[in-house]
C-alpha angles and dihedrals in degrees: 000000000000119000122244111281092017121111118237086232097051107158095202091056090049092053092047089055092057110115117168089192094059123107122282094256093051093048093049091046088054091054090047089050090050091054089047088055088061089057101044110022117113111255122224119238112288136175114288092226093054092044091054095046098042129053114250093240091057089052089051090049091054090049090050091052090048091054091049093048091053094047113051093184094055090043091056092050094048093044090050092054094045092044092055090046094052093044096051103040121089103241093176089065089061093050098041110029108022111114096015122111109250092205128053094203117094097223094044092052091043090054091049092052092049092050091049091051098044106029122062118252119246125232090206095096137095094213106111090198091064093041091053089068088059096040097045109019096156126079091223091066091086089064098058093038089056091047094062106115126222094254092056091047090051090051090049090051091052090051091052092048089055090069102063115002115214096023109126114234099176122150095220098085095056092039096055092041089056091051090050092050092049094046091050093048094048092045092051091047091049091053094048113112097233092057099034093058092054097050123103114250093223091059092052097049093104095043097239095181091054090055096052098080093045095048093045090052092049090048090054092047096051095038093056091062129075095206117123094235091050090051091055091048089048092055091047094049091046091054090046091051090051092049093052091073094051115089119217092237136009119268118266110284094013123110117228113248117259093235091063109082127189090259095053113116107251138168109009096220117158123228126248091261089072094242113191092219121069118247094248090055093054099047137342099196103054112122122236091243091064090048092052092047090052090052092049092051091052096044119131111283095033118131111279100186092110129024112263118232118238114239099167 
């Protein structure tokens, strides 16, 4: 209970309550309270032009960072709490599993949705996907989060680095773990009997589910490096991974989506000449007739005195 003359959203009291050695529920409740401060704390007078152009929560975030930069002791306490929070939560769960139904049965998923709607959520969890519902419960949160500028993000990163110097806080580990989780889940679902028997044979001719694990591993390998050549390979593998899930033509009886135009890169099948580059990476405007003629010219039994040129 707040003392007389003290605001319920007193920032100094919030920093004094920061205890990195507290239990997991207390630490997560402190982070939730800090995000709530951004929504409800009174904002000091600011320029009308800036107030109109910038969301109020972003202005409060800048004020919060300014207070921490002027008070090294409070900055160390807040950075310690946020550092422990980011180190212990499972960020890959947010990127890979959030929004997907954990159960395939109708009644099991219905019961989970009812419990989530009726019963309160618990902060005593390391799943960042579940904690995100407590940290950002409103649909409008995506607007102010996307409005945070690069300078404010750089200031926030400097505040976090003040907690434990030398501790890596990169996003790549959780990002590539999430890609690995998703690729493994999709690969397992594609190999399951009840889905495999319903798939069209023409869509499985290039074994897309077999390629998932290999492409995801290459993506992780090239993405973990800062070299220029690895960056180029990373972009190519990312496009190839995206193209794996796009069929060359809609299923029988199903209309093709409007967002998919004729020039959109689609199924990454390779030609019969064993080209090392997918078809979509070579050209996006080649007609299917030219592709079929290239295959016919390189069919078994064709002259092999000189190397044929790929035109697919």
